[in-house]
Every structure is written in C-alpha cells, then in structure tokens.
C-alpha positions as CSV (number, residue, x, y, z in Angstrom):
1,M,69.4,133.6,80.9
2,E,69.6,131.8,84.2
3,F,67.6,133.3,87.1
4,D,67.7,132.3,90.8
5,F,65.0,134.1,92.8
6,E,66.0,133.0,96.3
7,F,67.5,136.4,97.2
8,L,64.5,138.3,95.8
9,L,62.0,136.0,97.5
10,E,63.6,136.9,100.8
11,K,63.3,140.6,100.1
12,Q,59.7,140.2,98.9
13,A,58.8,138.2,102.0
14,E,60.0,141.1,104.2
15,L,58.1,143.7,102.2
16,D,55.0,141.5,102.2
17,A,55.2,141.1,106.0
18,L,55.2,144.9,106.4
19,I,52.3,145.3,104.1
20,H,50.4,142.6,106.0
21,L,51.0,144.4,109.2
22,N,50.2,147.8,107.9
23,H,47.0,146.8,106.1
24,K,45.9,143.9,108.4
25,V,45.8,141.4,105.6
26,S,47.4,138.0,105.0
27,Y,48.6,135.9,102.0
28,E,45.4,133.8,102.4
29,S,43.1,136.8,102.3
30,T,44.8,138.4,99.3
31,K,45.7,135.5,96.9
32,T,43.2,136.5,94.2
33,K,44.0,140.2,94.6
34,R,47.6,139.4,93.9
35,L,46.7,137.5,90.7
36,L,44.7,140.4,89.5
37,A,47.4,142.8,90.5
38,F,49.9,140.8,88.4
39,L,47.5,140.9,85.4
40,V,47.1,144.7,85.8
41,E,50.8,145.3,86.0
42,L,51.3,143.1,82.9
43,G,48.8,145.2,81.1
44,E,50.5,148.4,82.2
45,L,53.8,147.0,80.8
46,A,52.1,146.1,77.5
47,N,50.5,149.5,77.3
48,A,53.9,151.2,78.0
49,K,55.7,149.2,75.3
50,R,52.9,149.8,72.8
51,S,54.1,147.0,70.5
52,F,50.5,145.7,70.0
53,K,49.2,149.1,69.0
54,F,49.3,148.6,65.2
55,W,47.1,151.6,64.7
56,S,49.6,154.0,66.3
57,L,52.9,155.5,65.3
58,K,53.7,156.7,68.8
59,A,56.8,155.2,70.2
60,G,56.8,153.1,73.4
61,E,58.0,154.4,76.8
62,S,61.6,154.6,77.8
63,N,63.5,151.5,78.8
64,E,63.6,152.8,82.4
65,R,59.8,153.0,82.5
66,L,59.4,149.5,81.0
67,L,61.8,148.1,83.5
68,D,59.8,149.8,86.3
69,E,56.6,148.2,85.0
70,Y,58.3,144.8,84.7
71,A,59.5,145.1,88.3
72,D,56.0,145.7,89.4
73,G,54.9,142.5,87.8
74,L,57.8,140.6,89.3
75,H,56.9,141.8,92.8
76,F,53.5,140.2,92.4
77,L,54.8,137.0,90.9
78,L,57.2,136.6,93.8
79,S,54.4,137.4,96.2
80,L,52.2,134.7,94.6
81,A,55.0,132.1,95.1
82,L,55.2,133.1,98.8
83,A,51.4,133.1,99.2
84,H,51.2,129.6,97.9
85,E,54.4,128.5,99.8
86,F,56.1,127.4,96.6
87,E,59.9,127.4,96.4
88,L,61.2,128.5,93.1
89,P,63.8,126.6,91.1
90,V,66.6,128.2,89.2
91,F,65.0,129.2,85.8
92,T,66.9,128.9,82.6
93,I,65.4,130.8,79.7
94,E,66.9,130.0,76.3
95,E,67.4,132.7,73.7
96,D,64.3,132.7,71.4
97,A,64.9,133.8,67.8
98,E,61.2,134.5,67.4
99,Q,60.7,137.5,69.7
100,D,57.2,138.4,68.9
101,L,56.2,140.6,71.8
102,T,52.4,140.1,71.4
103,E,52.9,136.4,71.6
104,K,55.1,136.8,74.7
105,F,52.5,139.0,76.4
106,L,49.7,136.6,75.5
107,A,51.8,133.6,76.9
108,C,52.1,135.4,80.2
109,Y,48.4,136.1,80.4
110,Q,47.6,132.5,79.5
111,S,50.0,130.9,82.0
112,I,48.9,133.1,84.9
113,T,45.3,132.3,84.0
114,T,46.1,128.6,84.0
115,F,47.8,129.1,87.4
116,S,44.7,130.8,88.7
117,S,42.5,127.8,87.9
118,K,45.0,125.1,88.9
119,L,46.9,126.8,91.7
120,D,49.8,124.3,91.3
121,K,53.5,124.7,91.3
122,S,54.1,123.7,87.7
123,S,51.7,126.3,86.4
124,L,53.2,129.0,88.5
125,Y,56.7,127.9,87.2
126,L,55.4,128.3,83.7
127,A,54.1,131.8,84.5
128,F,57.6,132.7,85.8
129,S,59.2,131.2,82.7
130,D,56.9,133.1,80.4
131,F,57.5,136.3,82.3
132,L,61.3,135.9,82.1
133,A,61.0,135.1,78.4
134,L,59.0,138.3,78.0
135,G,61.8,140.2,79.8
136,Q,64.4,138.7,77.5
137,A,62.3,139.6,74.5
138,L,62.2,143.2,75.8
139,S,66.0,142.9,75.8
140,F,66.3,143.2,79.6
141,T,69.4,141.7,81.2
142,K,69.3,139.8,84.5
143,E,71.2,142.6,86.1
144,E,68.7,145.2,84.8
145,I,65.8,143.2,86.1
146,I,67.4,142.8,89.6
147,A,68.2,146.5,89.7
148,A,64.7,147.5,88.7
149,Y,63.2,145.2,91.3
150,E,65.5,146.6,94.0
151,N,64.7,150.2,92.9
152,K,60.9,149.4,93.1
153,L,61.5,147.8,96.5
154,V,62.8,151.1,97.9
155,V,59.7,152.9,96.4
156,N,57.4,150.3,97.9
157,Y,58.9,150.6,101.3
158,Q,58.6,154.4,101.1
159,R,55.0,154.0,100.2
160,Q,54.4,151.9,103.3
161,I,56.1,154.5,105.4
162,N,54.0,157.2,103.9
163,K,50.7,155.3,104.4
164,Y,50.2,154.7,100.6
C-alpha cells in the first residue's frame, strides 16, 4: 500500500486551526496531549477489535466502527506531524504475511513511545509506518482509510460548531 498524506495534512491543518481558535490552544501547548490522545485512540481501536481478548468469545465491532476508531488515531498522528512541523513522505507498506494483530498494535505503541522520547522525524515516520501496517493487517484499503478520515473530519467540524 502506498500512502501520500499531503492532502490529508492540509485538511488536518485547517481543522487544527479551528480547534486552536475555539479552544485558545496551540500546537506547542498541546503536543503531549496529542501524543496521549493518539495512544487512547489506539487503545480504543484495539478494544473494539478485541483480537487480544483471548478470554472472550465475543466478536469484535463492525468494520465501520473499526475504521472510525482508526480515523481518530490518524487525525492525531497527522496533527502530531503538523505540531512538529514535519513533512511526511509517501509511505509504502509492503504486504506482511504474518498479520498478528497483537504484534501490530504493540509496534504502534512502541513506535509512538519512541517518538515521544526522541521527538524526531524518523521516529514519527516509523509510527506512521506501523500505524499503516496495522491498518493493512485489519484489511483496510487506502480508499477506506481516506473515506473514514473524511467522514470523521465532518464529525469533528460539527463538534466544533456545536461547542463540543
């Protein structure tokens, strides 16, 4: 899967500008909050998928719900790139025959934690790569990811209008 985030970064920058205005915050004042927000959204995605819950027979949530949670995480990853003024390359994620979801989730946690301590471009790029690999392991297509992001973008604008 090849992924160019330029278009989504522009959309995220516009939403972030509105949030900054409405809530009187800035990228600088919210960098650590954005990191935690990504981790929370990643946890919500894992919880909705339920693949780690070896003790439970209950099925995971619908694909639509999983994509919605994935889009939430993507919003915060894009926002982190903007907050740190990092341009994003075109990412190419190779098909991985070993699609162990637990390992994919853990890789995302590890790479974003590494980024939180290093705050450098290469560690954020790894976090993006790991997150895209997770999306691929969840069988999301590039088109589904973009559509889910855009759907959540509409929701997030509505939330700002409604003083969420």
